[in-house]
N, C-alpha and C positions, 0 to 999 in steps of 0.2 A: 514564245514571244512573237509579236507581229513584226512586219518589215520595219516599222518605224518605232524604235524603242522609246520608253517613257522615262528618260532621265532628263534632268534640267540643270541649268546653271543655278547653283545654290544661292548666289548673291545677285542674280540678274533677273528682274521681273520680265514677264513676257513682253517681247517686242521692244525692250528698252535699248538694244544695241542697233544703231542705225545701219542701213546698207553701206557697205564699203565703197569708197570712191574707186578703188582698184581691186575688184573681187578676184580671188584665186581659189583653186582647189574645189572643195565641195560647195563653195558659195554659188557656183554656177547652177546648182540644182534648183535654185529659187529664181532664176533669171529667165523670164520670157518663155516658160514652158507650159504654163496653164495647167499645172498639176495639183491645184488646190483640192480637186476631188480625191486624189490619192491620200492626202493628209486627212481629209474628212472621213474617208472610209476607215482609216487606221483608228481615228478617235472613236467612231461609232462601233467598230469591232471591239475595242477595249471596253467601252461602256456596256455593250451587250453581254460581254463575258462577265463583267462585274455584276450586272443585273441577275444573271443566271446563277452566279455563285451565291448571291444574297438569298435568292429564292430557294436554292438547294439547302443552304444552311438553316433557313427558316423551317423547312420541312424536317430538319434534324433537331429542331427545338433550340436553335442557337441564333443569336443576333449577329449579323455581319454588316458592318458599315462599309459601303462601297468606297474603294480607293480612287481618289480623283485622278483623272487623266492629266498628265503633264508632258508637254513636248516643247522644249526650248531649243531644238537643234538649229533652226535658222539663226537664233541669237548666238548660239555656241560657235557655229561656223564663222560668223562675222567677227566674234570676239577673238578668234585665234588668227585673224588676218595679221601678217607680219608688221603692218603699219599701224595696228591698233595700240596706241601708246598706253592707254589705261591698263590693258592686259599686260603689256611688257613691264610697266612700272610696278605692278602688284605681284605678278607671278613669275617674272623673268622668263625662262624658257619652259616652265611648267604650264600645262594646260589649266584653264580655270577649273576650280573645284566643282565637281558634279555631285548631285544628291539625287537619290532615288525618290520616287513618290512616297509620301508618308502614309504608313499603315495606321489608321486611327483605332483599330480594333483592340478589344481586351481579350487576350488569349487565355480564357478560362479553361478549366479542366474539360477535356474532350474536344476543345475547339480545333486544335491543330490536326488531330486525327480525323475529324469530320471534314476539315478543309482539304488536307493533303492525301488522306487515305494511306494505304499500304501498297506494297508491290502487287499483292493479290487482289486488293479491293480499292480501286482509285476513289479519291474523295471528291468533294464538290469542285475544287479548283481544276484538277485535270479533266474531269468530266465536262465542265462548262467550257473550258478552253477548247477541247476537241469538238464540241457541238458547234462552236462558232467558227473555229479556224479550218475545220474540214471544208467549210463552205467558201471561205475567202482566201485561203492560202494559195490556190492556183493564181489568183489575181496578184497577190503580193509577190509571188515568185516572178511573174512577168514584169511587174513594176521594178523589182530589184534588178533584173537583167538589163532593163533600159537605163537605170541610173548607173549601174556598173559600167555600161558601155560609154556613158557620158564621162565618168571619172577617168576611164582609160583614154578617151579622146583628148582630154585637156592636159594629160600628164606628159612630162618629158622636157619641160623648159630647160632645166639645169644641164641636160645633156646636149642641148642645141648649141649651135655656134654663138648665137646672141647670148644665150644663158651662160656659156663658158666665159665670154668676154665680160659680162656683168659681174660674174663671180670673181674674176681676176681683179676688177676694179674694187669690189667689196673687200677682198683680202688686203689689197694695198691700203685702203682706208683703215681697216681694222689694225693693220700693222703700225700705222702712224699713230693710232690710239693706244698702242702698247699691247695689242692682242694678236700676235702673229702665229699662234698655235692652232688656229681654227681654219680649216679649208673652206668651210661653208657654214651658213646658219644651221643647217641640219647637223653638222659636225659638233657645233656648240650645244645644240639641243641634246644630242646623245650624251655629251660629256656631263651636262648638269642634271639630267633626269635621274641619274643614279643617287643623288642626294636630296636633302631638303632644300627649300628655297632659302638663299642666304644673300647677304649684301654683295658679295663678289659676283654672284650670278646676275643680280640686278644691274650691277655696273657694266658687265660685259653686254648684257642685253640692251642697255641704254646706248652703248657705243654701236652695237649692231644696228639699232633703229636709226641712229644718226647717219651711219654709213649707207644703210639701205636708202634713206631719203636722198642722200648726197649723190649716189651713183644711179639712183632710179631703178634699183634691182626689182622690187615687187611691182613697181609701176610698169616696167618693161615686161615682166612675167605676165601681168594681167593682160596686157595688149596681145602678147603672144598667145595666151590661152583663149582670149576673146575670139581671135580668128578661127581657132580650132573649134570652139564652142559653136560659133555661128555656122561653120561648115557642117558640124555634127547635127545641129538642129535642123538644118535644111535637108540633109540627106536622110534624116530619120523622121521626116514629117509624117510619113505613112504610119510608122511604128508608134509615134506619139498619138496620132489620131486613133489608132486601134486601141492603144492603152486607155484613152479616154472613153472609148466604147465599152471596154471591159470594166472600167470603173462604174459606168452606168448600170451594167449588168450586176456587178457586185453590190451596188447600192440597192437595187431592187431586191436581191436575195436577202440583204440585211434588213430591209423594211419588213419582209415576211417574218423574219425572226423576231424583230422588235415588236411586232403586233401580236405575238403569241402570249397568251395568259400563262403565267408560271405559278 
């Protein structure tokens, strides 16, 4: 797999979830970093991989329909923002349903063997994957390291003094609503993720959302993270510039692959 996986929100069309007023967590990945080239390379890498699989299968006498690239992660990150009422009302503490890209192929006799191969003789999919990813994976590893650094930089609000104060206010609010068994929203999430979504979970999540809004928990978290995001962005300006340079190099290498007749 590439750095940026191809799963999507099953019930959410591309771009249908608006930017959060108070971004948190991985939502900072799409804020003022000018990393569209990273996502573009991921899409092109996947498309080139699929093109090569189709050509390889054609040489084996089989028809392969390329699987469409799908990437709804920005929408997903926005949808799980604690203040996103639509997600809270429908899913409670559960994450929105994810669906993999749809495989439109008819797996006739010999199809899977030609596609996947064996331990001794790799098929079209692993051969095509290697041909493309050997070229771009160094870039993806560099990009992943930068994003991991960002994630680490904005983490830690709930352990901070202001975070602890806001959690105490949230607990008091939740207790007043009749839910004094949870120490934090994360505690409630862990509790309910063990089972299926039910009315009780949605009721607790609705109270959680009201208390969050009342004590400004996520709003305060967003401001706390924003300061760390901006400090990280400024201190990593060189790394981000270098990553964009690497993206241009990777783009050129992909162009060479894309121009090859198969």
